[in-house]
Phi, psi and omega in degrees: 000051174269151182229129175239126185219144175055043182267163175289327179229267191254150172281308177227129193223112177250126173239134179042049181228145190219157179059039174259150173250122175244116182227133174060038178260158181228131170238116190217137179057045181257162180286338184231249186259154173287298174234127188220135174244124183220157169056072170061040168273109194237154176053050174257154177237124183240122182225136177052041174267150187230120170248114189220145173052048174266144188296315190231351186239225187249158171290300177234120185238124175246111189240122176052042182230144187221161175063038174255155180239124180239121183229127172063037172267156183227131171241117187216150178050046182255154173292337177249238182258153180295306178224118195232123173256121179233121179052045185230145183226159172060038173260155174238125179244125180224126178061033179262156181231130170243118185221149171055045179251159182290344181234232180279154170294296181229129186226120175251118177238121183055042185228135188230158175058034174262157181237120176246121186230124173062031179267157179226132179240111190220149173053047176263162176286337186239247181264154178284305175232126187225130171246127175233126178049044180239134187238152168055041170266149173248122178242120184227130175058030175268156189231128166246114187215151177060042180251158183292331182241231189271153176289310172231126191226124171249133177212164170062053174062046165281093191250158176059029175267156179242123172247122177228129172061030180272152179230132173239112189222155175052044182255158181292329183239261187257144179285306180228130191221116173254123179235113183059042179223137189225166178064031178261155182243115182243122181221127176062033179262155185230128173241116187212151173064044178258165169286344186230246185261152179280304178228128181232135171242125180227125178053047182228133181233161174056036174262149178248121182245123183221126173057037176265153185229126170241115192217152172064042185245153180288333178270246180245000000 
Protein backbone atom coordinates (compact mmCIF):
# COMPACT_ATOMS: atom_id res chain seq x y z
CA UNK A 1 0.00 0.00 0.00
CA UNK A 2 2.70 2.48 -1.03
CA UNK A 3 1.94 5.75 -2.80
CA UNK A 4 4.31 7.79 -4.98
CA UNK A 5 2.97 11.15 -6.16
CA UNK A 6 4.28 14.35 -7.78
CA UNK A 7 7.84 13.04 -8.13
CA UNK A 8 10.48 14.25 -10.59
CA UNK A 9 10.80 10.84 -12.25
CA UNK A 10 9.20 7.58 -11.11
CA UNK A 11 6.67 6.78 -8.44
CA UNK A 12 7.69 3.11 -8.06
CA UNK A 13 10.86 1.92 -9.87
CA UNK A 14 12.51 -1.52 -9.93
CA UNK A 15 15.88 -1.81 -11.71
CA UNK A 16 17.76 -5.10 -11.94
CA UNK A 17 15.47 -6.39 -9.20
CA UNK A 18 13.82 -9.79 -9.11
CA UNK A 19 11.36 -11.91 -7.12
CA UNK A 20 9.50 -8.93 -5.65
CA UNK A 21 5.77 -8.64 -4.93
CA UNK A 22 4.09 -5.25 -5.57
CA UNK A 23 0.47 -5.07 -4.45
CA UNK A 24 -1.96 -2.14 -4.13
CA UNK A 25 0.64 0.54 -4.92
CA UNK A 26 -0.20 3.92 -6.50
CA UNK A 27 1.91 6.10 -8.82
CA UNK A 28 0.17 9.37 -9.67
CA UNK A 29 1.00 12.78 -11.18
CA UNK A 30 4.67 12.01 -11.81
CA UNK A 31 6.97 13.49 -14.44
CA UNK A 32 7.75 10.10 -15.93
CA UNK A 33 6.37 6.62 -15.14
CA UNK A 34 3.88 5.58 -12.51
CA UNK A 35 5.21 2.05 -11.97
CA UNK A 36 8.29 0.79 -13.83
CA UNK A 37 10.30 -2.45 -14.10
CA UNK A 38 13.54 -2.04 -16.06
CA UNK A 39 16.84 -3.70 -16.94
CA UNK A 40 16.29 -7.38 -16.25
CA UNK A 41 13.80 -7.02 -13.42
CA UNK A 42 12.50 -10.57 -13.63
CA UNK A 43 10.06 -12.90 -11.87
CA UNK A 44 8.16 -10.08 -10.16
CA UNK A 45 4.47 -10.15 -9.25
CA UNK A 46 2.39 -6.95 -9.68
CA UNK A 47 -1.22 -7.02 -8.46
CA UNK A 48 -3.76 -4.18 -8.18
CA UNK A 49 -1.28 -1.35 -8.84
CA UNK A 50 -2.45 1.99 -10.23
CA UNK A 51 -0.52 4.47 -12.43
CA UNK A 52 -2.39 7.67 -13.29
CA UNK A 53 -1.90 11.15 -14.80
CA UNK A 54 1.83 10.96 -15.45
CA UNK A 55 3.36 13.75 -17.51
CA UNK A 56 5.65 12.14 -20.07
CA UNK A 57 5.64 8.38 -19.70
CA UNK A 58 3.50 5.32 -19.16
CA UNK A 59 1.20 4.20 -16.39
CA UNK A 60 2.87 0.77 -16.08
CA UNK A 61 6.17 0.19 -17.95
CA UNK A 62 8.03 -3.13 -18.29
CA UNK A 63 11.38 -2.66 -20.10
CA UNK A 64 13.84 -5.46 -20.89
CA UNK A 65 12.28 -7.61 -18.17
CA UNK A 66 10.88 -11.13 -18.34
CA UNK A 67 8.83 -13.74 -16.53
CA UNK A 68 6.78 -11.16 -14.63
CA UNK A 69 3.09 -11.48 -13.77
CA UNK A 70 0.78 -8.44 -13.93
CA UNK A 71 -2.78 -8.87 -12.62
CA UNK A 72 -5.53 -6.24 -12.20
CA UNK A 73 -3.22 -3.26 -12.76
CA UNK A 74 -4.50 0.03 -14.21
CA UNK A 75 -2.76 2.71 -16.31
CA UNK A 76 -4.98 5.68 -17.01
CA UNK A 77 -4.85 9.32 -18.20
CA UNK A 78 -1.15 9.10 -19.06
CA UNK A 79 0.78 10.95 -21.75
CA UNK A 80 2.05 7.66 -23.19
CA UNK A 81 0.54 4.21 -23.04
CA UNK A 82 -1.48 2.78 -20.17
CA UNK A 83 0.48 -0.49 -20.05
CA UNK A 84 3.69 -0.80 -22.10
CA UNK A 85 6.00 -3.78 -22.57
CA UNK A 86 9.27 -3.08 -24.42
CA UNK A 87 11.82 -5.76 -25.31
CA UNK A 88 10.26 -8.02 -22.69
CA UNK A 89 9.31 -11.69 -22.96
CA UNK A 90 7.46 -14.47 -21.18
CA UNK A 91 5.31 -12.09 -19.14
CA UNK A 92 1.71 -12.81 -18.17
CA UNK A 93 -0.86 -9.98 -18.19
CA UNK A 94 -4.33 -10.71 -16.84
CA UNK A 95 -7.27 -8.35 -16.19
CA UNK A 96 -5.20 -5.19 -16.68
CA UNK A 97 -6.74 -1.95 -17.97
CA UNK A 98 -5.24 0.86 -20.08
CA UNK A 99 -7.69 3.73 -20.54
CA UNK A 100 -7.91 7.40 -21.59
CA UNK A 101 -4.25 7.61 -22.59
CA UNK A 102 -2.60 9.82 -25.20
CA UNK A 103 -1.23 6.76 -26.97
CA UNK A 104 -2.06 3.05 -26.74
CA UNK A 105 -4.08 1.37 -24.03
CA UNK A 106 -1.88 -1.76 -24.01
CA UNK A 107 1.31 -1.80 -26.11
CA UNK A 108 3.83 -4.56 -26.78
CA UNK A 109 6.95 -3.50 -28.73
CA UNK A 110 9.72 -5.97 -29.61
CA UNK A 111 8.22 -8.30 -27.02
CA UNK A 112 7.60 -12.01 -27.50
CA UNK A 113 6.11 -15.08 -25.87
CA UNK A 114 3.80 -13.05 -23.65
CA UNK A 115 0.29 -14.10 -22.63
CA UNK A 116 -2.48 -11.46 -22.47
CA UNK A 117 -5.87 -12.52 -21.10
CA UNK A 118 -8.94 -10.40 -20.27
CA UNK A 119 -7.11 -7.07 -20.66
CA UNK A 120 -8.91 -3.91 -21.80
CA UNK A 121 -7.65 -0.93 -23.82
CA UNK A 122 -10.35 1.72 -24.08
CA UNK A 123 -10.93 5.41 -24.92
CA UNK A 124 -7.35 5.96 -26.07
CA UNK A 125 -6.12 8.49 -28.60
CA UNK A 126 -4.49 5.77 -30.68
CA UNK A 127 -4.87 1.97 -30.48
CA UNK A 128 -6.63 -0.12 -27.86
CA UNK A 129 -4.16 -3.02 -28.01
CA UNK A 130 -1.05 -2.80 -30.20
CA UNK A 131 1.73 -5.25 -31.05
CA UNK A 132 4.78 -3.99 -32.97
CA UNK A 133 7.67 -6.32 -33.96
CA UNK A 134 6.36 -8.83 -31.42
CA UNK A 135 6.28 -12.61 -31.91
CA UNK A 136 4.62 -15.68 -30.49
CA UNK A 137 2.21 -13.89 -28.17
CA UNK A 138 -1.16 -15.28 -27.07
CA UNK A 139 -4.09 -12.85 -26.78
CA UNK A 140 -7.38 -14.21 -25.43
CA UNK A 141 -10.56 -12.36 -24.42
CA UNK A 142 -8.97 -8.90 -24.68
CA UNK A 143 -11.00 -5.80 -25.61
CA UNK A 144 -9.94 -2.71 -27.59
CA UNK A 145 -12.80 -0.22 -27.74
CA UNK A 146 -13.65 3.45 -28.40
CA UNK A 147 -10.21 4.29 -29.77
CA UNK A 148 -9.30 6.91 -32.36
CA UNK A 149 -7.65 4.27 -34.53
CA UNK A 150 -7.83 0.46 -34.47
CA UNK A 151 -9.10 -1.61 -31.57
CA UNK A 152 -6.43 -4.31 -32.02
CA UNK A 153 -3.42 -3.60 -34.23
CA UNK A 154 -0.45 -5.76 -35.30
CA UNK A 155 2.40 -4.12 -37.25
CA UNK A 156 6.06 -4.44 -38.30
CA UNK A 157 6.30 -8.22 -38.62
CA UNK A 158 4.32 -9.17 -35.54
CA UNK A 159 4.22 -12.83 -36.53
CA UNK A 160 3.13 -16.19 -35.16
CA UNK A 161 0.68 -14.71 -32.68
CA UNK A 162 -2.62 -16.28 -31.56
CA UNK A 163 -5.78 -14.17 -31.17
CA UNK A 164 -8.81 -15.93 -29.67
CA UNK A 165 -12.10 -14.29 -28.64
CA UNK A 166 -10.76 -10.72 -28.77
CA UNK A 167 -13.02 -7.75 -29.56
CA UNK A 168 -12.29 -4.46 -31.34
CA UNK A 169 -15.35 -2.21 -31.33
CA UNK A 170 -16.58 1.38 -31.81
CA UNK A 171 -13.31 2.65 -33.25
CA UNK A 172 -12.87 5.40 -35.80
CA UNK A 173 -11.06 3.11 -38.22
CA UNK A 174 -10.56 -0.66 -37.98
CA UNK A 175 -11.70 -3.20 -35.42
CA UNK A 176 -8.81 -5.63 -35.96
CA UNK A 177 -5.92 -4.66 -38.24
CA UNK A 178 -2.91 -6.77 -39.26
CA UNK A 179 -0.26 -4.78 -41.15
CA UNK A 180 2.86 -6.53 -42.53
CA UNK A 181 2.29 -9.38 -40.07
CA UNK A 182 2.18 -13.06 -41.01
CA UNK A 183 1.56 -16.59 -39.76
CA UNK A 184 -0.93 -15.41 -37.17
CA UNK A 185 -4.01 -17.37 -36.08
CA UNK A 186 -7.26 -15.46 -35.49
CA UNK A 187 -10.23 -17.38 -34.07
CA UNK A 188 -13.62 -16.10 -32.86
CA UNK A 189 -12.56 -12.44 -32.87
CA UNK A 190 -15.03 -9.59 -33.50
CA UNK A 191 -14.55 -6.23 -35.22
CA UNK A 192 -17.77 -4.21 -35.17
CA UNK A 193 -19.36 -0.74 -35.46
CA UNK A 194 -16.42 1.05 -37.02
CA UNK A 195 -16.40 3.96 -39.43
CA UNK A 196 -14.38 1.79 -41.79
CA UNK A 197 -13.45 -1.93 -41.80
CA UNK A 198 -14.19 -4.58 -39.21
CA UNK A 199 -11.16 -6.78 -39.92
CA UNK A 200 -8.32 -5.75 -42.25
CA UNK A 201 -5.18 -7.61 -43.35
CA UNK A 202 -2.65 -5.56 -45.34
CA UNK A 203 0.63 -6.93 -46.74
CA UNK A 204 0.17 -9.94 -44.49
CA UNK A 205 0.47 -13.60 -45.50
CA UNK A 206 -0.12 -17.13 -44.25
CA UNK A 207 -2.59 -16.09 -41.58
CA UNK A 208 -5.42 -18.38 -40.49
CA UNK A 209 -8.82 -16.80 -39.79
CA UNK A 210 -11.67 -18.91 -38.37
CA UNK A 211 -15.12 -17.80 -37.17
CA UNK A 212 -14.22 -14.11 -36.98
CA UNK A 213 -16.95 -11.45 -37.34
CA UNK A 214 -16.78 -8.02 -39.00
CA UNK A 215 -20.18 -6.31 -38.82
CA UNK A 216 -22.04 -2.97 -38.86
CA UNK A 217 -19.19 -1.14 -40.51
CA UNK A 218 -19.31 1.66 -43.04
CA UNK A 219 -16.67 -0.06 -45.15
CA UNK A 220 -16.40 -3.84 -45.57
